[in-house]
C-alpha positions as CSV (number, residue, x, y, z in Angstrom):
1,M,6.9,-3.1,84.8
2,P,7.2,-6.6,83.4
3,G,10.3,-5.8,81.4
4,P,11.8,-3.3,78.9
5,V,9.9,-2.5,75.7
6,I,11.3,-2.9,72.2
7,E,13.6,-0.3,70.8
8,G,10.8,1.3,68.7
9,H,8.7,1.9,71.8
10,K,11.5,3.0,74.1
11,K,10.5,6.7,74.1
12,Y,7.0,5.7,75.4
13,E,8.3,3.4,78.1
14,Q,7.6,5.9,80.9
15,T,4.3,6.9,79.5
16,C,2.1,3.9,80.2
17,N,-1.1,5.4,79.1
18,K,0.2,5.5,75.5
19,C,-0.5,1.8,75.3
20,H,-2.6,1.0,78.5
21,S,-6.0,2.2,79.5
22,V,-6.9,1.9,83.2
23,F,-9.8,-0.4,83.9
24,S,-10.4,-1.2,80.2
25,K,-8.5,-3.8,78.2
26,S,-10.7,-3.3,75.1
27,E,-9.2,0.3,74.7
28,K,-5.7,-1.1,74.1
29,D,-6.3,-1.8,70.4
30,K,-7.6,1.7,69.9
31,L,-4.5,3.1,71.5
32,C,-2.3,0.9,69.2
33,A,-4.2,2.3,66.2
34,D,-3.6,5.9,67.4
35,C,0.1,5.3,66.9
36,H,0.0,2.8,64.0
37,K,-2.3,4.8,61.8
38,N,-1.2,3.0,58.6
39,I,-2.3,-0.3,60.2
40,A,-5.6,1.2,61.3
41,R,-6.3,2.4,57.7
42,D,-5.6,-1.1,56.4
43,V,-8.0,-2.6,58.9
44,A,-10.6,0.0,58.1
45,G,-10.2,-0.4,54.4
46,K,-9.8,-4.2,54.6
47,R,-6.6,-4.1,52.7
48,G,-3.1,-5.1,53.5
49,Y,-2.2,-8.0,55.6
50,H,-4.1,-6.8,58.7
51,G,-7.1,-5.8,56.8
52,R,-7.4,-9.2,55.1
53,L,-7.4,-11.2,58.4
54,K,-10.6,-13.2,58.5
55,K,-11.0,-12.7,62.2
56,Q,-9.7,-9.5,63.7
57,A,-7.8,-10.5,66.8
58,K,-6.5,-8.3,69.6
59,C,-3.1,-6.7,68.8
60,V,-1.6,-8.2,71.9
61,H,-2.4,-11.7,70.7
62,C,0.4,-11.4,68.1
63,H,2.5,-8.6,69.4
64,T,3.5,-9.0,73.0
65,E,5.6,-6.2,74.6
66,H,8.0,-5.9,77.5
67,K,10.3,-8.7,76.2
68,G,13.4,-6.6,76.0
69,R,14.9,-4.1,73.6
70,D,15.8,-6.7,71.0
71,A,12.8,-8.8,71.3
72,D,10.9,-9.8,68.1
73,I,7.3,-8.9,68.7
74,V,6.4,-9.4,65.0
75,K,7.4,-13.1,64.9
76,L,7.0,-13.3,61.0
77,N,7.7,-16.7,59.6
78,Q,8.9,-16.0,56.1
79,A,8.8,-19.6,55.1
80,I,5.0,-20.0,55.7
81,F,3.9,-16.4,55.2
82,D,1.1,-16.2,52.5
83,H,1.9,-13.1,50.5
84,R,-1.6,-13.3,49.0
85,Q,-2.8,-11.7,52.2
86,T,-1.0,-8.5,51.2
87,D,-1.7,-5.9,48.6
88,F,1.1,-7.3,46.4
89,V,0.5,-10.8,45.3
90,L,3.7,-12.6,44.2
91,K,3.4,-13.7,40.6
92,G,5.8,-14.7,37.9
93,A,9.4,-14.0,38.6
94,H,8.4,-12.4,42.0
95,A,7.2,-15.8,43.3
96,G,10.7,-17.2,43.4
97,A,12.4,-14.0,44.7
98,A,13.9,-13.9,48.2
99,C,12.2,-11.7,50.8
100,D,15.3,-9.5,51.3
101,K,15.2,-8.6,47.6
102,C,12.3,-6.3,48.3
103,H,12.3,-6.0,52.1
104,E,15.5,-4.4,53.3
105,K,16.8,-5.1,56.8
106,K,15.8,-2.6,59.6
107,K,12.9,-1.4,57.4
108,K,9.3,-2.1,58.1
109,Y,7.5,-4.6,55.9
110,H,4.5,-2.3,55.6
111,D,6.6,0.5,54.3
112,V,7.8,-1.3,51.2
113,T,6.2,0.2,48.2
114,S,4.7,-1.8,45.4
115,K,6.0,0.5,42.7
116,C,8.2,-1.4,40.2
117,Q,10.8,1.3,39.7
118,I,11.8,1.3,43.4
119,C,13.1,-2.2,43.1
120,H,14.1,-2.2,39.4
121,K,15.6,1.2,39.2
122,K,19.0,0.0,38.3
123,I,17.7,-2.1,35.3
124,N,15.0,0.4,34.2
125,P,16.0,1.6,30.7
126,H,13.4,4.3,30.6
127,V,13.5,7.9,31.7
128,I,10.8,7.9,34.4
129,A,10.0,11.6,33.9
130,K,9.0,11.0,30.3
131,L,6.8,8.0,30.9
132,K,3.4,9.7,30.6
133,Q,0.2,9.1,28.7
134,R,-2.3,11.9,28.2
135,D,-0.3,14.0,30.7
136,R,-0.5,11.2,33.4
137,P,2.5,9.2,34.6
138,L,2.8,5.7,33.3
139,D,3.6,2.9,35.8
140,C,5.7,-0.2,34.7
141,V,2.7,-2.4,34.9
142,A,1.1,-0.5,32.1
143,C,3.4,-2.3,29.8
144,H,5.2,-5.1,31.6
145,N,4.2,-8.1,33.7
146,A,5.8,-10.0,36.5
147,I,6.9,-12.9,34.3
148,R,9.4,-11.1,32.0
149,W,10.3,-7.5,31.1
150,E,10.2,-8.4,27.4
151,E,6.6,-9.5,27.6
152,I,4.8,-6.3,26.8
153,Q,1.2,-6.1,27.8
154,F,0.5,-2.5,27.2
155,D,-2.9,-2.0,25.5
156,H,-2.1,0.4,22.8
157,D,-5.7,0.3,21.6
158,K,-6.6,2.6,24.5
159,T,-4.4,5.3,23.1
160,H,-5.0,7.6,20.2
161,F,-3.2,5.2,17.9
162,R,-4.5,1.7,17.6
163,L,-1.9,-0.9,16.6
164,N,-2.9,-3.3,13.9
165,G,-1.4,-5.0,10.9
166,K,2.3,-4.6,10.6
167,H,2.4,-2.1,13.5
168,E,1.7,-4.9,16.0
169,P,5.1,-6.6,16.0
170,V,7.0,-3.3,15.9
171,K,9.2,-2.6,18.9
172,C,8.2,0.4,21.1
173,I,11.5,2.1,20.6
174,N,11.0,2.3,16.8
175,C,8.2,4.8,17.3
176,H,9.2,6.1,20.8
177,P,12.9,6.8,20.7
178,K,14.4,8.1,23.9
179,D,11.3,7.2,25.9
180,Q,9.3,9.9,24.0
181,Y,5.8,8.6,24.7
182,Q,4.1,12.0,25.3
183,N,2.9,13.9,22.2
184,T,4.1,11.1,19.9
185,P,2.9,12.1,16.4
186,V,0.2,9.7,15.0
187,D,0.5,10.7,11.3
188,C,2.1,8.1,9.0
189,Y,4.6,10.5,7.5
190,A,6.2,11.2,10.8
191,C,7.6,7.6,10.9
192,H,7.5,6.6,7.2
193,R,9.0,9.7,5.7
194,Y,11.9,7.6,4.3
195,D,9.6,5.0,3.0
196,D,7.8,7.5,0.8
197,V,8.5,6.3,-2.8
198,H,6.3,9.1,-4.1
199,K,8.8,11.7,-2.9
200,R,6.0,13.7,-1.3
201,D,4.3,14.0,-4.7
202,K,1.2,12.4,-3.2
203,G,1.1,14.5,0.0
204,R,1.5,13.3,3.6
205,A,-1.9,11.7,4.1
206,C,-0.6,8.1,3.5
207,Q,-3.7,6.6,5.1
208,K,-5.9,7.8,2.3
209,C,-4.5,5.0,0.1
210,H,-2.5,2.7,2.4
211,N,-3.2,0.8,5.5
212,A,-1.3,-0.9,8.3
213,H,-1.2,-4.3,6.6
214,G,1.3,-3.2,4.0
215,W,2.1,-0.6,1.4
216,K,0.8,-2.7,-1.4
217,N,-2.6,-3.3,0.3
218,L,-4.2,-0.2,-1.0
219,R,-7.5,0.7,0.5
220,F,-8.1,3.8,-1.6
221,N,-11.3,3.3,-3.6
222,H,-10.8,5.2,-6.7
223,D,-14.3,4.5,-8.0
224,K,-16.0,5.9,-4.9
225,E,-13.6,8.6,-3.8
226,T,-13.1,10.2,-7.2
227,K,-15.1,11.0,-10.3
228,F,-12.9,8.7,-12.4
229,P,-13.8,5.0,-11.9
230,I,-10.9,2.6,-12.6
231,K,-11.9,0.0,-15.2
232,G,-10.2,-2.3,-17.7
233,R,-6.5,-1.9,-18.3
234,H,-6.5,1.1,-15.9
235,K,-6.7,-1.4,-13.0
236,K,-3.2,-2.7,-13.7
237,L,-1.6,0.7,-13.7
238,Q,0.5,2.1,-10.9
239,C,-0.7,5.3,-9.4
240,V,2.4,7.2,-10.6
241,G,1.4,6.2,-14.2
242,C,-1.3,8.9,-14.1
243,H,-0.3,11.0,-11.1
244,K,3.0,12.5,-12.1
245,E,2.6,15.2,-9.6
246,D,1.1,15.6,-6.1
247,P,-2.7,14.9,-6.7
248,Y,-3.5,17.1,-3.7
249,K,-1.8,20.1,-5.3
250,V,-2.2,19.5,-9.0
251,K,-5.6,18.5,-10.3
252,I,-5.3,15.8,-12.9
253,K,-7.3,16.0,-16.1
254,K,-9.9,13.2,-16.7
255,E,-9.9,13.4,-20.5
256,C,-8.3,10.4,-22.2
257,I,-6.1,12.6,-24.4
258,S,-4.4,14.1,-21.4
259,C,-2.6,10.7,-20.8
260,H,-2.9,9.1,-24.3
261,K,-1.9,11.9,-26.6
262,V,1.1,10.0,-27.8
263,D,-1.2,6.9,-28.4
264,D,-3.5,8.8,-30.7
265,R,-2.7,7.2,-34.1
266,H,-5.6,9.2,-35.6
267,N,-3.5,12.3,-35.2
268,G,-6.4,14.4,-33.9
269,R,-8.8,13.4,-36.7
270,F,-11.4,12.5,-34.1
271,A,-10.7,15.4,-31.7
272,E,-10.1,14.4,-28.1
273,K,-13.2,12.3,-27.6
274,C,-11.5,8.9,-27.4
275,N,-14.2,7.4,-25.2
276,K,-16.7,7.8,-28.0
277,C,-15.1,4.9,-29.8
278,H,-12.8,3.1,-27.3
279,K,-13.2,1.7,-23.9
280,E,-10.8,0.8,-21.1
281,D,-10.3,-2.8,-22.1
282,G,-8.0,-1.8,-25.0
283,W,-7.7,0.3,-28.1
284,D,-8.9,-2.6,-30.3
285,E,-12.2,-2.9,-28.4
286,I,-14.2,-0.5,-30.5
287,L,-17.4,0.9,-28.8
288,F,-18.5,3.1,-31.6
289,D,-21.2,1.7,-33.9
290,H,-21.1,3.4,-37.2
291,G,-24.4,2.0,-38.2
292,K,-26.2,3.4,-35.1
293,D,-24.2,6.4,-34.2
294,T,-24.1,7.9,-37.7
295,K,-26.3,8.2,-40.8
296,F,-23.9,6.2,-42.9
297,K,-24.1,2.4,-42.3
298,L,-21.0,0.4,-43.2
299,Y,-21.7,-2.5,-45.6
300,G,-19.5,-4.7,-47.8
301,R,-15.9,-3.5,-48.2
302,H,-16.6,-0.4,-46.2
303,K,-16.5,-2.6,-43.0
304,K,-12.8,-3.4,-43.6
305,V,-11.8,0.2,-44.3
306,V,-9.8,1.9,-41.5
307,C,-11.3,5.2,-40.1
308,E,-8.6,7.4,-41.6
309,D,-9.4,6.3,-45.2
310,C,-12.6,8.3,-45.0
311,H,-11.9,10.8,-42.2
312,S,-8.8,12.6,-43.4
313,R,-9.6,15.6,-41.2
314,N,-11.1,16.3,-37.8
315,A,-14.5,14.5,-38.0
316,Y,-16.1,16.8,-35.5
317,D,-14.9,20.1,-37.1
318,H,-15.4,19.0,-40.7
319,K,-18.5,17.1,-41.8
320,T,-17.6,14.1,-43.8
321,S,-19.5,13.8,-47.2
322,M,-21.6,10.7,-47.6
323,D,-21.7,10.6,-51.4
324,C,-19.5,8.0,-53.1
325,Y,-17.6,10.4,-55.4
326,S,-16.1,12.5,-52.5
327,C,-14.0,9.4,-51.5
328,H,-13.8,7.5,-54.8
329,K,-13.0,10.3,-57.2
330,K,-9.6,8.7,-57.8
331,D,-11.2,5.4,-58.5
332,D,-13.5,6.7,-61.2
333,V,-12.4,4.8,-64.3
334,H,-15.2,6.5,-66.2
335,K,-13.5,9.8,-66.0
336,K,-16.8,11.4,-64.6
337,Q,-18.7,10.4,-67.8
338,Q,-21.2,8.6,-65.7
339,G,-21.6,11.4,-63.2
340,E,-21.0,11.3,-59.5
341,N,-23.8,8.9,-58.4
342,C,-21.7,5.8,-58.3
343,N,-24.4,3.9,-56.4
344,K,-26.6,3.9,-59.5
345,C,-24.6,1.1,-60.8
346,H,-22.2,-0.1,-58.1
347,N,-22.6,-1.3,-54.5
348,E,-20.3,-1.7,-51.4
349,S,-19.4,-5.3,-52.3
350,G,-17.0,-4.1,-55.0
351,W,-16.8,-2.1,-58.2
352,Q,-17.3,-5.2,-60.4
353,K,-19.7,-7.2,-58.3
354,K,-23.4,-7.1,-59.0
355,V,-23.4,-4.0,-61.1
356,I,-27.1,-2.9,-61.3
357,F,-26.9,-0.5,-64.3
358,D,-29.9,-0.8,-66.6
359,H,-28.6,-0.4,-70.1
360,D,-32.1,-0.4,-71.6
361,I,-32.6,3.1,-70.4
362,T,-29.7,4.3,-72.6
363,R,-29.6,5.1,-76.3
364,F,-28.5,1.6,-76.9
365,P,-30.7,-1.1,-75.3
366,L,-28.9,-4.5,-74.9
367,L,-30.7,-7.1,-76.9
368,G,-29.9,-10.6,-78.0
369,L,-26.3,-11.5,-77.7
370,H,-25.4,-8.0,-76.5
371,S,-27.1,-8.7,-73.2
372,A,-24.5,-11.4,-72.3
373,L,-21.5,-9.3,-73.1
374,A,-19.2,-7.8,-70.5
375,C,-19.1,-4.0,-70.4
376,E,-15.5,-3.9,-71.4
377,E,-16.3,-5.7,-74.7
378,C,-17.9,-2.5,-76.0
379,H,-16.6,0.2,-73.7
380,L,-13.0,0.1,-74.3
381,N,-10.8,2.4,-72.2
382,N,-13.9,2.8,-69.9
383,K,-15.6,5.2,-72.2
384,Y,-19.3,5.3,-71.9
385,K,-20.9,8.5,-73.1
386,D,-18.4,8.7,-75.9
387,A,-19.0,5.1,-77.0
388,D,-20.2,4.8,-80.7
389,K,-23.5,3.0,-81.0
390,E,-23.0,2.1,-84.6
391,C,-22.4,-1.6,-85.2
392,A,-19.3,-1.1,-87.3
393,S,-17.5,0.6,-84.3
394,C,-17.4,-2.8,-82.6
395,H,-17.9,-5.3,-85.5
396,K,-15.7,-3.8,-88.2
397,K,-13.5,-6.9,-88.0
398,D,-16.5,-9.1,-88.3
399,D,-17.7,-7.4,-91.6
400,V,-17.4,-10.0,-94.2
401,H,-18.8,-7.5,-96.7
402,K,-15.6,-5.5,-96.5
403,G,-17.7,-2.3,-96.3
404,R,-19.4,-2.9,-99.6
405,L,-22.9,-2.8,-98.0
406,G,-22.1,0.2,-95.9
407,L,-22.0,0.6,-92.2
408,Q,-25.7,0.2,-91.4
409,C,-25.4,-3.5,-90.3
410,R,-28.8,-3.4,-88.6
411,A,-30.5,-2.9,-91.9
412,C,-29.9,-6.6,-92.5
413,H,-28.7,-8.1,-89.3
414,N,-30.0,-8.1,-85.7
415,S,-28.4,-8.8,-82.3
416,N,-29.5,-12.4,-82.1
417,D,-26.9,-13.7,-84.6
418,W,-25.1,-12.6,-87.8
419,R,-26.5,-15.5,-89.6
420,V,-30.0,-14.6,-88.9
421,W,-30.6,-11.7,-91.2
422,R,-33.3,-10.3,-93.5
423,F,-33.3,-7.5,-96.0
424,D,-36.1,-6.5,-98.5
425,H,-34.4,-4.7,-101.3
426,D,-37.8,-3.8,-102.8
427,K,-39.1,-2.1,-99.7
428,Q,-36.1,-0.8,-98.0
429,T,-34.5,0.8,-101.1
430,E,-35.6,2.8,-104.1
431,F,-34.3,0.1,-106.4
432,K,-36.7,-2.8,-106.8
433,L,-35.1,-6.0,-107.8
434,D,-37.0,-7.8,-110.5
435,G,-36.1,-9.7,-113.7
436,K,-32.6,-10.8,-113.9
437,H,-31.7,-8.5,-111.0
438,K,-33.3,-11.1,-108.6
439,K,-30.6,-13.6,-109.3
440,L,-27.7,-11.3,-108.8
441,H,-25.5,-11.4,-105.7
442,C,-25.2,-8.3,-103.6
443,Y,-21.5,-7.9,-104.5
444,D,-22.4,-7.8,-108.2
445,C,-23.8,-4.3,-107.7
446,H,-22.0,-3.3,-104.5
447,K,-18.4,-3.8,-105.5
448,K,-16.7,-1.0,-103.5
449,A,-16.7,-0.1,-99.8
450,V,-19.0,2.7,-99.0
451,V,-20.0,4.6,-95.8
452,N,-23.5,5.7,-96.7
453,M,-25.6,3.5,-98.8
454,K,-27.8,6.4,-99.8
455,N,-25.0,7.7,-102.1
456,Q,-25.1,4.5,-104.1
457,L,-25.9,5.0,-107.9
458,S,-29.3,3.7,-109.0
459,E,-29.1,4.4,-112.7
460,C,-28.8,1.4,-115.2
461,N,-25.7,3.0,-116.8
462,D,-24.0,3.0,-113.4
463,C,-23.7,-0.8,-113.7
464,H,-24.2,-1.4,-117.4
465,S,-22.1,1.2,-119.1
466,A,-19.9,-1.5,-120.5
467,D,-23.0,-3.2,-121.9
468,D,-24.2,-0.1,-123.8
469,V,-24.0,-0.9,-127.4
470,H,-25.3,2.5,-128.2
471,N,-22.3,4.1,-126.8
472,G,-24.5,6.6,-124.9
473,Q,-26.4,7.8,-127.9
474,F,-29.7,7.2,-126.2
475,G,-28.7,8.6,-122.8
476,R,-28.3,6.9,-119.5
477,N,-31.9,5.8,-118.8
478,C,-31.8,2.3,-120.3
479,S,-35.2,1.5,-118.8
480,R,-36.9,3.6,-121.5
481,C,-36.4,0.8,-124.0
482,H,-35.1,-2.2,-122.1
483,S,-36.5,-4.2,-119.2
484,T,-34.8,-6.0,-116.4
485,K,-35.5,-9.4,-118.0
486,T,-33.3,-8.9,-121.1
487,F,-31.6,-6.3,-123.2
488,K,-33.3,-7.9,-126.2
489,N,-36.8,-7.1,-127.5
490,A,-36.2,-3.5,-126.8
491,R,-39.1,-1.1,-127.2
492,I,-39.5,2.5,-126.4
493,K,-41.9,3.2,-123.6
494,Q,-44.3,6.0,-124.1
């Protein structure tokens, strides 16, 4: 025997056929593989240092035996050894680590495991038994790299909970306290219970409204996901402005009045159908068109009237009258003498504007100067039906005759002018003026104020009693003897 074998082969020293085959040198490598099965597997699988050798040499070329018990038959030069030839490439902080940090003395290089926790057990803050994902153990490399422990490279997107938005910079321990990775809840409320400003009034399904980019970045589409589209001023409202209670438990009413009852300045006069007139841009934006939506178009001063002036009660339960008098009864200065059809004379522009009453169809047609008079000139105290149509009722102060010619002014005068008058005493009375009567003034006969001219005396003696030299001996009918020319030359008429 050339010399003693190494300590590891000592027990086979007397059994030569364990390493040597008689008459065949090529069988020696196979005999080595029979004992060094791990090396054989590396060579067969082309892994590890021996499996990655470009040219498979004989074992004996590198490992020569019979050099003594303490001989180094490995002859590994740590300074020039290329660790890339192994299953564990040195990267990051590992590249500068000393060999003995991982390879302990008197321990085979091949037997060193590549599991991180074997070397880093003392600085590992995790509970290894809890490091599982989907019931499978998690290795350190699932999260960490060889550069620094703090540089996490775990791909959370491959789990049931994808990290995005503000979840990305969150530290693992914030969601996984005490290394609880298995069965970690993925619902928002499990982590954000104390962030719930709704006090659970909106349920626990935070993701229906919020997203990972921030609480204020709402993704809930009220227009598509509900039957109540948000428009106008509703867009500026906070959710709690309408949803006082949990919307998943308490169904909120969609009618305007359910939220705006205190805003109803109509006090229920228009029921609860706010949207018939108003829209979401504001109460002042009126949608209701009285001209199109009703049978009563608003003209003139009616346009400026507020709704409550006409609709004193619920407009849907009580039909509003469309005649003028139903609203303007208190404004009737005529005291109902002209009836209830105000529109016969007046219009919506104003009571005194463009009055269209035709006075000619009354008992007193307006002629001459009367047509230019204001109504109040004749209709004092707004009396119309009771107005006296006699001239004297209005022109008593203008009567220069002091009533001596009666009250029938129209017998002489007309409505064109007082000075334009005509009266034919011969035709219009039973007392024909002839003789000296023609030269008399009216007042010579009509000396006293009278009401009815028909009651005037027409006998001669009525005027000439003082001239009767006969002292009434021949009666009162002077015309039997005298004429109107003179009292002289009297003769008895047959």
